C-alpha positions in Angstrom: 86.7 100.0 144.3 88.3 102.2 141.5 90.8 104.8 142.7 90.1 108.4 142.1 91.9 109.8 139.0 94.9 111.9 140.3 94.8 115.6 139.8 97.0 116.6 136.8 100.3 118.1 137.5 100.9 121.8 136.8 103.2 120.8 133.9 100.4 118.7 132.4 97.9 121.4 132.9 100.2 124.0 131.2 100.4 121.8 128.1 96.7 122.2 127.5 96.3 125.6 129.0 95.6 127.3 125.7 92.7 125.0 125.0 91.2 125.5 128.4 91.4 129.2 128.2 89.7 129.4 124.8 85.9 129.2 125.2 85.5 127.4 121.9 88.0 124.6 122.5 87.2 124.4 126.2 83.5 123.6 125.5 84.4 121.1 122.7 86.7 119.3 125.1 84.1 119.4 127.9 81.4 117.8 125.7 83.8 115.2 124.5 84.7 114.2 128.1 81.1 113.5 128.8 81.3 110.5 126.4 77.8 111.2 125.2 76.5 112.1 121.7 74.3 114.9 123.1 75.3 115.8 126.7 72.9 118.0 128.6 74.0 121.5 129.8 74.6 120.3 133.4 76.8 117.4 132.1 79.1 119.5 129.8 79.3 122.5 132.1 80.3 120.1 134.8 83.3 119.0 132.6 84.7 122.5 132.1 88.0 123.0 133.8 88.9 125.7 136.3 91.9 127.7 135.1 92.6 129.6 138.3 92.5 129.4 142.1 92.8 126.5 144.6 91.2 123.9 142.3 93.1 124.8 139.0 92.9 121.8 136.7 89.8 120.4 138.3 86.4 120.1 136.5 83.6 122.3 137.7 81.8 119.2 139.0 84.6 118.4 141.5 84.5 121.5 143.7 80.7 121.8 143.6 80.6 118.3 145.0 83.6 118.5 147.4 84.3 122.2 148.1 81.0 124.1 147.8 82.1 126.8 150.3 85.1 127.7 148.1 82.9 127.7 145.0 80.5 130.2 146.7 83.5 132.4 147.6 84.7 132.4 144.0 81.3 133.4 142.6 80.6 136.0 145.2 83.9 137.6 144.4 83.2 137.3 140.7 79.9 139.1 140.9 81.6 141.9 142.9 84.4 142.1 140.4 82.0 142.1 137.4 80.6 145.4 138.7 84.0 147.0 138.2 84.3 147.2 134.4 88.0 148.1 134.3 88.8 145.0 136.4 86.5 142.8 134.3 88.3 143.8 131.1 91.7 142.9 132.6 91.0 139.2 133.1 90.9 136.5 130.3 89.2 134.0 132.6 86.0 135.9 133.1 84.1 133.6 130.9 85.1 130.7 133.1 83.7 132.4 136.2 80.5 133.2 134.3 80.2 129.6 133.2 80.8 128.4 136.8 78.0 130.7 138.0 75.8 129.2 135.3 76.7 125.7 136.4 76.1 126.4 140.2 72.8 128.0 139.4 71.7 124.5 138.3 72.1 123.3 141.9 69.6 125.1 144.2 71.2 123.7 147.4 74.4 125.4 146.5 73.2 128.5 144.6 70.8 129.6 147.4 73.9 130.4 149.5 75.3 132.9 147.0 75.0 136.5 148.0 73.2 137.4 144.7 70.6 134.7 145.6 70.3 135.5 149.3 66.6 135.9 149.1 66.4 132.2 148.2 68.3 131.1 151.3 66.3 128.9 153.7 65.1 130.4 157.0 65.2 126.9 158.6 63.5 127.6 162.0 60.3 126.0 163.4 57.2 125.7 161.2 59.0 128.1 158.8 62.1 125.9 158.3 61.4 125.3 154.6 60.6 129.0 153.8 63.0 131.2 151.9 64.3 134.5 153.3 62.0 136.4 150.9 58.9 134.4 151.6 59.5 134.7 155.3 59.8 138.4 155.0 56.7 138.7 152.9 54.7 137.0 155.7 56.3 139.3 158.3 55.4 142.4 156.2 51.8 141.2 155.9 51.3 141.5 159.7 51.1 145.3 159.7 48.4 145.3 157.0 46.4 142.8 159.1 46.7 145.1 162.1 45.6 148.1 160.1 42.6 146.2 158.6 41.6 143.1 160.7 39.2 142.1 157.9 42.0 141.7 155.4 42.9 138.2 154.6 41.7 134.9 156.0 42.0 134.0 159.7 44.7 131.4 158.7 46.7 134.0 156.8 46.5 136.4 159.8 47.7 133.7 162.1 50.6 132.9 159.8 51.6 136.5 159.5 51.4 137.0 163.3 53.7 133.9 163.9 56.2 135.1 161.2 56.3 138.5 162.7 56.9 137.1 166.2 59.7 134.8 164.9 61.5 137.4 162.9 61.1 140.1 165.5 62.8 137.8 168.0 66.0 137.7 165.8 65.9 141.3 164.8 66.0 142.4 168.5 68.9 140.2 169.5 72.5 141.2 169.4 74.3 139.5 166.5 76.9 138.0 168.9 74.0 136.2 170.7 72.8 134.3 167.7 74.5 131.0 167.3 73.2 129.9 163.9 75.1 131.4 161.0 72.0 131.1 158.8 70.1 133.4 161.2 72.9 135.9 161.5 72.8 136.1 157.6 69.0 136.4 157.7 69.2 139.1 160.4 71.7 141.2 158.3 69.6 140.7 155.1 66.3 141.5 156.8 67.6 144.8 158.2 68.7 145.8 154.7 65.5 144.6 153.1 63.2 146.4 155.7 65.1 149.6 155.9 62.6 152.4 155.5 59.7 150.1 154.8 58.6 150.9 151.4 61.7 152.8 150.5 63.7 149.6 150.1 64.5 148.5 146.6 62.8 145.2 147.5 59.6 146.9 148.6 57.6 145.8 145.6 58.4 142.2 146.4 58.0 142.5 150.2 54.5 144.0 149.8 53.4 141.1 147.6 51.2 138.4 149.1 53.3 135.4 149.9 50.6 133.0 148.8 
């Protein structure tokens, strides 16, 4: 079994630092490392090299496959920083962070855990285990409309909305400290924000849309 190629030393990394920090040469080198005449976007983005943080000198592909938690932390921080224009202008590596975000978005099992994509996170409980947070909340929201008009929707939809309402209500009424699943703690926090004011929420237009 071939041994994993050792991580380059800081001295070796410094010698090619100027190429890695320049977008034009960094992308050229990444495509060349693919060893293909026409590499796909996911292939060449995966060969870009991180120029900061714990995995400095590693390609994007390595931490996504081996340290997804740290990658999510980096991107969540990048999104927060990008909203601060003065801080954004102060960093030369911002294009690297943006490219890392673009790469991670190509992997739904990783990107769904990003705070910017929290509505895509998976609920993961019971018959709703494959539902996203947003889809689950849409079904929950439909319940009040069925109560107001029992003739609205099919019997199957009414039943689904009722079950979603019961499931979500259970978690909303619990103390956060009593919830053992981190995913449900996250859902509870998100759903409180999403449902604040019912219709005053910035997500109201999505939440009132039929989940079908």
